[in-house]
N, C-alpha and C positions, 0 to 999 in steps of 0.2 A: 545502394548508395545511401548514406545517412546525411541528414540535413542538420546543421547546427541550429540550436534553438535561439541563440542570440550571439552577438559578436563576442568572441573569446571563449565561448562555452566549449567544453570538451565533449566529445561523443565517443561511441564505441566503434567508430569506423575502422580504426586501425588496430583494434583489440583482437587478439587471436581467440579469446574465449568470451562467452557471455554468461549472464546469470542463469544458474540452473537451480531450481528448488528441489531440495531433498528433505521434505517435511511430511509429518503425519498429523491428521486431525486429532484434537483432544477435546474432551467434554467441557472443560472450564479452564480459564486462565490461571496460571501459577505465578507469573511475574507481576510484581507490584505495579509497574507502569501499565501493563495490560489491564489489570483490575481497575486502576484509576480511570483509564480511558473508557472502559465499558460502563462504569458507574456514571461518568460524565454523560455518555451517550444516552443511558437510560433516564437520567434526571431531566434531560432536555427533549424527551419525547412527550408531546402533549396532544391531547384530544385525538389519539390514534395516529398522529403524524410522527415522522422520523425527525431526528436532529437535522436542522437546516444548516447548510454550509456557512451562512452568515452568523451563526451562533458559535462557530469554532474559534475564531480569533478573539479570545477573551482572557482575562486574568486567571480564571479558574483552569484554563487549558494550558497555560504557559509552561508548566513543567514537562508536558509530553509533546508539545508541538514540534520540537526539534527532531522527534523520532516518527512523525506521521508522514503519510503520503495520501494523496487524493487522486483517484482514477476516474476518468469519464469514458463511457463507451463511445467508440467512433462510428458504430453502425447500430441499427435497431436490434440486430441479433447478438450483439456483444462478442464478436469474434476478435476484435482488437480494441485496445484501451490506451488512452493517452494519460500520461502522468501530468496532472495539472499543478500539483504542489508536491515538493519533496523537501522534508525538513533538513536543517543544517547538519544535524548529527549524521543523517543518512548520506548526505552528499560528501561529507568528509570521509565517512567510512567507505563509500564506494570509490572515492578519489576522482569523481566527476559528478556533474549536476545533470541528471537525466530529465529535468523538468521540460515538458514539451515533447519528449520522445514517446514512442509507443512501446508496448510490451514486445511487439515483433522486432523492434529495433534493438532492445537490450536483453531479452530473454533468449536462452538457448532454444533453437527450433524444436527440440524434443519436449520442452515443457510449456510452450506457448498455449497450445490448445487445452491442456489440463488446467493451467492457471486461469485462462479466460473462462473456462467452464465453472470454476469456483467463483469468479467474480459475477458471472451471470446468475448463479444460484443465490448468492448473497443479495444481489440487487432485486431479483425477481421474487424470491421468497421473503425478502426483507427480514433476514435473520443473521445473527453473527456467525462467523466461522473462525475457529482458532486452530492454529497449527504450531508444532514445535519441530525443530530440526536444524538444518544448516543450509546455507546457500553456497554453491560452488561457482567457480569461474571468475571470482573476483579477488582471489588471494585472501579470503576471509573465511574459508571453509572450516577453520578450527573453532569458530565461534558457535556456541549453542544459543539458538534464538527462539523467540516466541513471536508469532505473527498473528495479529488480530485483523479481521476484515469485518467491516460494519457497513450496512446500507445508510446512505445519507441523502437528504433532499438537496437538489441543486437550486436553481432559480425558482422552481415551483415544485409542487408535489408530484408532478408527472416526470420530472427530470431526476432520476435516481442515480447517484454517484456511489463510489466506494471509498470509504474512509479506512485507511489501514495504519497500522503501527508496528514497527519492528523493535522488540525489546531484547537486549543482550543480557544473558544471565551472568551474574558477578563472578562465578567460578572460572570464567574464561581467562 
């Protein structure tokens, strides 16, 4: 059973399919928006620390914020993750707002463990992970995407979250 995140929010409760990732890792980003996000992330790393979530909502980030998402681990081992923020471009694209839902709520069961493993790697190793491919299960599998995953500090340097961005290539 899925729980609505707020009154009027849509969930995947009655959906027959869920998001399934069909992506492959790449060495460096190709999409201009991905490059812009990574450059922003690198500029805001200071004294060996990561970008802090409080630095994200700013004028410099305004152009890519509608395409970002922020995940927080729900357990110390990082086997489930909650979507804390989902940009407006992504919620329109998904046709529902998954903010507050977990990846187990919205991802296809066959991809949850693989994707959670990527999130654990990014946050534990504190390094970017970039993929390209498609997402299935949401009637958008015709779109060619690039997904950036970056580690980000939460309330303090011990709370590590995942900052992500989904960029759609123009040829779609």
